[in-house]
MDAnalysis code that builds the backbone (N, CA, C; Angstrom):
import MDAnalysis as mda
import numpy as np

u = mda.Universe.empty(225, n_residues=75, atom_resindex=np.repeat(np.arange(75), 3), trajectory=True)
u.add_TopologyAttr("name", ["N", "CA", "C"] * 75)
u.add_TopologyAttr("resid", np.arange(1, 76))
u.add_TopologyAttr("resname", ["UNK", "UNK", "UNK", "UNK", "UNK", "UNK", "UNK", "UNK", "UNK", "UNK", "UNK", "UNK", "UNK", "UNK", "UNK", "UNK", "UNK", "UNK", "UNK", "UNK", "UNK", "UNK", "UNK", "UNK", "UNK", "UNK", "UNK", "UNK", "UNK", "UNK", "UNK", "UNK", "UNK", "UNK", "UNK", "UNK", "UNK", "UNK", "UNK", "UNK", "UNK", "UNK", "UNK", "UNK", "UNK", "UNK", "UNK", "UNK", "UNK", "UNK", "UNK", "UNK", "UNK", "UNK", "UNK", "UNK", "UNK", "UNK", "UNK", "UNK", "UNK", "UNK", "UNK", "UNK", "UNK", "UNK", "UNK", "UNK", "UNK", "UNK", "UNK", "UNK", "UNK", "UNK", "UNK"])
u.atoms.positions = np.array([
    [-9.911, 26.552, -3.155],
    [-9.247, 25.455, -2.485],
    [-7.748, 25.764, -2.449],
    [-7.174, 25.653, -1.291],
    [-5.745, 25.924, -1.158],
    [-4.924, 24.746, -1.676],
    [-3.650, 24.989, -1.869],
    [-2.759, 23.923, -2.306],
    [-2.749, 22.775, -1.300],
    [-2.716, 23.098, -0.029],
    [-2.731, 22.059, 1.013],
    [-4.025, 21.248, 0.954],
    [-5.150, 21.917, 0.692],
    [-6.432, 21.218, 0.564],
    [-6.414, 20.264, -0.632],
    [-5.864, 20.738, -1.750],
    [-5.783, 19.894, -2.952],
    [-4.935, 18.662, -2.688],
    [-3.809, 18.866, -2.039],
    [-2.924, 17.733, -1.731],
    [-3.653, 16.738, -0.831],
    [-4.363, 17.239, 0.155],
    [-5.090, 16.362, 1.070],
    [-6.161, 15.561, 0.336],
    [-6.925, 16.214, -0.523],
    [-7.990, 15.528, -1.272],
    [-7.386, 14.481, -2.211],
    [-6.350, 14.866, -2.946],
    [-5.728, 13.924, -3.880],
    [-5.093, 12.750, -3.153],
    [-4.522, 12.996, -1.999],
    [-3.949, 11.909, -1.202],
    [-5.037, 10.948, -0.754],
    [-6.164, 11.483, -0.316],
    [-7.277, 10.629, 0.100],
    [-7.803, 9.793, -1.065],
    [-7.902, 10.406, -2.231],
    [-8.372, 9.672, -3.418],
    [-7.393, 8.560, -3.778],
    [-6.113, 8.881, -3.774],
    [-5.117, 7.907, -4.215],
    [-4.751, 6.867, -3.169],
    [-5.211, 7.010, -1.948],
    [-4.955, 5.978, -0.939],
    [-5.556, 4.643, -1.361],
    [-6.629, 4.691, -2.115],
    [-7.301, 3.468, -2.548],
    [-6.715, 2.895, -3.838],
    [-5.769, 3.585, -4.431],
    [-5.172, 3.121, -5.680],
    [-4.235, 1.951, -5.393],
    [-4.484, 0.808, -6.047],
    [-3.593, -0.345, -5.841],
    [-2.151, -0.011, -6.241],
    [-1.210, -0.697, -5.629],
    [0.212, -0.419, -5.839],
    [0.649, -0.632, -7.290],
    [-0.055, -1.488, -8.023],
    [0.334, -1.762, -9.408],
    [-0.335, -0.831, -10.417],
    [-1.040, 0.187, -9.933],
    [-1.697, 1.145, -10.807],
    [-1.135, 2.546, -10.591],
    [-1.254, 3.351, -11.631],
    [-0.797, 4.744, -11.554],
    [-1.767, 5.545, -10.695],
    [-1.238, 6.566, -10.039],
    [-2.068, 7.432, -9.208],
    [-3.028, 8.237, -10.072],
    [-4.265, 8.349, -9.627],
    [-5.245, 9.149, -10.347],
    [-4.854, 10.628, -10.348],
    [-4.124, 11.050, -9.348],
    [-3.690, 12.446, -9.292],
    [-2.751, 12.799, -10.441],
    [-2.217, 11.802, -11.125],
    [-1.383, 12.086, -12.291],
    [-2.195, 12.793, -13.372],
    [-3.489, 12.508, -13.430],
    [-4.350, 13.174, -14.413],
    [-4.415, 14.670, -14.156],
    [-4.507, 15.048, -12.899],
    [-4.560, 16.456, -12.522],
    [-3.202, 17.118, -12.783],
    [-2.147, 16.458, -12.375],
    [-0.812, 17.029, -12.513],
    [-0.401, 17.156, -13.976],
    [-0.780, 16.201, -14.800],
    [-0.416, 16.267, -16.217],
    [-1.180, 17.388, -16.922],
    [-2.383, 17.682, -16.458],
    [-3.194, 18.718, -17.074],
    [-2.855, 20.121, -16.598],
    [-2.121, 20.226, -15.498],
    [-1.788, 21.529, -14.927],
    [-0.366, 21.467, -14.374],
    [0.588, 22.018, -15.119],
    [1.999, 21.935, -14.689],
    [2.239, 22.478, -13.277],
    [1.413, 23.401, -12.825],
    [1.575, 23.929, -11.470],
    [1.241, 22.881, -10.411],
    [0.571, 21.815, -10.815],
    [0.192, 20.770, -9.870],
    [1.284, 19.708, -9.693],
    [2.399, 19.864, -10.381],
    [3.492, 18.896, -10.238],
    [3.974, 18.836, -8.798],
    [4.017, 19.975, -8.143],
    [4.421, 20.005, -6.734],
    [3.429, 19.217, -5.893],
    [2.157, 19.380, -6.181],
    [1.127, 18.634, -5.451],
    [1.281, 17.138, -5.669],
    [1.548, 16.757, -6.921],
    [1.730, 15.343, -7.233],
    [2.900, 14.775, -6.433],
    [3.986, 15.519, -6.365],
    [5.141, 15.073, -5.583],
    [4.749, 14.860, -4.119],
    [3.981, 15.789, -3.580],
    [3.563, 15.700, -2.177],
    [2.624, 14.519, -1.955],
    [1.713, 14.292, -2.894],
    [0.784, 13.158, -2.782],
    [1.569, 11.853, -2.811],
    [2.439, 11.704, -3.796],
    [3.220, 10.473, -3.920],
    [4.087, 10.239, -2.694],
    [4.698, 11.289, -2.199],
    [5.537, 11.169, -1.004],
    [4.699, 10.764, 0.204],
    [3.519, 11.362, 0.346],
    [2.630, 11.018, 1.465],
    [2.206, 9.558, 1.410],
    [2.156, 8.998, 0.196],
    [1.766, 7.597, 0.029],
    [2.977, 6.659, 0.048],
    [4.170, 7.219, 0.315],
    [5.370, 6.397, 0.418],
    [5.961, 5.985, -0.915],
    [5.648, 6.721, -1.980],
    [6.153, 6.389, -3.311],
    [7.346, 7.265, -3.663],
    [8.220, 6.735, -4.487],
    [9.368, 7.503, -4.969],
    [8.939, 8.347, -6.160],
    [9.456, 9.563, -6.216],
    [9.154, 10.478, -7.308],
    [10.477, 11.018, -7.835],
    [10.631, 11.085, -9.164],
    [11.866, 11.636, -9.712],
    [12.096, 13.072, -9.240],
    [13.339, 13.419, -9.027],
    [13.666, 14.761, -8.562],
    [13.614, 15.806, -9.651],
    [13.984, 15.426, -10.873],
    [14.022, 16.384, -11.970],
    [12.671, 16.587, -12.620],
    [12.440, 17.803, -13.091],
    [11.156, 18.113, -13.728],
    [10.938, 17.319, -15.009],
    [11.978, 17.146, -15.814],
    [11.838, 16.383, -17.058],
    [11.484, 14.929, -16.769],
    [12.154, 14.358, -15.779],
    [11.855, 12.973, -15.409],
    [10.441, 12.847, -14.866],
    [10.000, 13.831, -14.097],
    [8.644, 13.798, -13.563],
    [7.624, 13.882, -14.697],
    [7.875, 14.726, -15.689],
    [6.956, 14.815, -16.831],
    [6.848, 13.478, -17.543],
    [7.967, 12.772, -17.675],
    [7.949, 11.443, -18.303],
    [7.104, 10.473, -17.488],
    [7.257, 10.513, -16.173],
    [6.475, 9.638, -15.292],
    [4.988, 9.976, -15.407],
    [4.670, 11.254, -15.383],
    [3.271, 11.665, -15.474],
    [2.660, 11.231, -16.807],
    [3.394, 11.389, -17.873],
    [2.896, 10.978, -19.194],
    [2.595, 9.479, -19.214],
    [3.523, 8.689, -18.693],
    [3.322, 7.236, -18.640],
    [2.161, 6.873, -17.714],
    [2.058, 7.556, -16.584],
    [0.970, 7.277, -15.639],
    [-0.391, 7.612, -16.242],
    [-0.474, 8.723, -16.949],
    [-1.741, 9.113, -17.578],
    [-2.153, 8.050, -18.598],
    [-1.212, 7.585, -19.386],
    [-1.524, 6.527, -20.352],
    [-2.016, 5.272, -19.649],
    [-1.362, 4.932, -18.532],
    [-1.761, 3.736, -17.782],
    [-3.158, 3.905, -17.189],
    [-3.456, 5.064, -16.646],
    [-4.781, 5.314, -16.066],
    [-5.846, 5.208, -17.147],
    [-5.614, 5.844, -18.288],
    [-6.594, 5.790, -19.381],
    [-6.796, 4.359, -19.861],
    [-5.715, 3.624, -20.011],
    [-5.822, 2.247, -20.475],
    [-6.587, 1.391, -19.465],
    [-6.277, 1.542, -18.190],
    [-6.943, 0.759, -17.160],
    [-8.450, 1.026, -17.138],
    [-8.817, 2.305, -17.100],
    [-10.229, 2.647, -16.957],
    [-11.020, 2.460, -18.240],
    [-10.353, 2.414, -19.370],
    [-11.029, 2.148, -20.648],
    [-11.610, 0.737, -20.636],
    [-10.955, -0.158, -19.900],
    [-11.377, -1.565, -19.905],
    [-12.168, -1.951, -18.649],
    [-12.497, -0.987, -17.808],
    [-13.274, -1.294, -16.587],
    [-14.544, -0.502, -16.547],
])
C-alpha cells in the first residue's frame, strides 16, 4: 500500500469520527513515527489543525491515543 493509499484509507475511516473525538488514525501514527506525515495529511483533509512541530505533534498523538482508548473501553 502506498503512502497516498494509506492517507486515503485513514481519511475515509476518520470521516465518521465525531468532532469531539480523537481521530482513529492517531493509533496508527503513534505506533509508527513514519506515519506522522500521513496523520498530518489526514487531519488537514478533514479540516483540522495540526501542530507544525514534531514534538507538539507527538504530544497531540499521545493525548489522542489516550482519548481513543478511553472512549472505546467504555463502548
